[in-house]
C-alpha positions in Angstrom: -226.1 53.2 -22.2 -226.9 50.8 -24.9 -227.2 53.6 -27.4 -223.8 55.0 -26.3 -222.3 51.5 -26.9 -223.9 51.2 -30.4 -222.6 54.7 -31.4 -219.1 53.7 -30.3 -219.0 56.3 -27.5 -218.1 53.9 -24.7 -215.0 52.7 -26.6 -213.6 56.2 -26.5 -213.7 56.7 -22.8 -210.6 56.7 -20.6 -212.6 55.8 -17.5 -216.1 55.7 -16.2 -217.5 56.9 -12.9 -221.1 55.7 -12.1 -222.9 57.4 -9.2 -225.3 55.9 -6.8 -228.6 54.4 -7.9 -231.1 55.4 -5.3 -234.9 55.3 -5.0 -235.1 52.4 -7.5 -238.1 50.3 -6.7 -238.6 46.7 -7.8 -240.8 46.3 -10.9 -243.7 43.9 -11.1 -241.9 41.8 -13.8 -238.2 41.4 -12.6 -235.6 42.6 -15.1 -233.0 40.2 -13.9 -230.1 42.5 -13.6 -229.2 45.5 -11.4 -228.2 48.8 -13.0 -224.6 48.1 -12.2 -224.8 44.6 -13.9 -226.3 46.2 -17.0 -223.5 48.8 -17.2 -220.8 46.3 -16.5 -222.0 44.0 -19.3 -221.7 47.0 -21.7 -218.2 48.1 -20.6 -216.3 45.0 -19.4 -214.6 44.5 -22.7 -212.8 47.9 -22.5 -209.5 48.4 -20.8 -210.3 51.5 -18.6 -211.2 51.9 -14.9 -214.8 51.7 -14.0 -216.1 52.9 -10.6 -219.6 52.1 -9.3 -221.4 53.8 -6.4 -219.3 56.8 -6.4 -220.7 59.4 -3.9 -222.1 61.8 -6.4 -225.6 62.7 -7.5 -228.8 63.0 -5.6 -227.6 61.6 -2.3 -226.8 63.0 1.1 -223.0 62.5 0.8 -222.7 64.2 -2.6 -219.1 64.9 -3.7 -218.6 67.6 -6.3 -217.5 66.5 -9.8 -215.9 69.2 -11.9 -216.9 68.8 -15.5 -214.1 69.3 -18.0 -211.2 68.9 -15.5 -208.4 66.5 -16.1 -208.3 63.7 -13.5 -206.6 60.4 -12.8 -208.8 57.5 -11.8 -207.4 54.3 -10.3 -209.8 51.5 -9.3 -209.0 48.3 -7.6 -210.9 45.7 -5.6 -210.6 47.6 -2.3 -210.5 51.3 -3.2 -210.9 54.1 -5.7 -208.7 57.1 -6.2 -209.9 60.1 -8.1 -207.4 63.0 -8.3 -207.9 66.3 -10.0 -204.8 67.2 -11.9 
């Protein structure tokens, strides 16, 4: 993610969907931030919706993501709406 930020790629997004982080074990020397906190630090300056813990990836409740489809993404404090256009 930091490399994407340095290369200016994060500034070009219209939204960001982050899946679940599972099977992450604690390290012997604590890093001090969760993966979500690290990502938020890198994208909080941008004016696009960011969704964390979206049910996609290597989890039991895996929702299909269609790569290359146009979508609308709305994120607020209590819910997320992802609609395929």
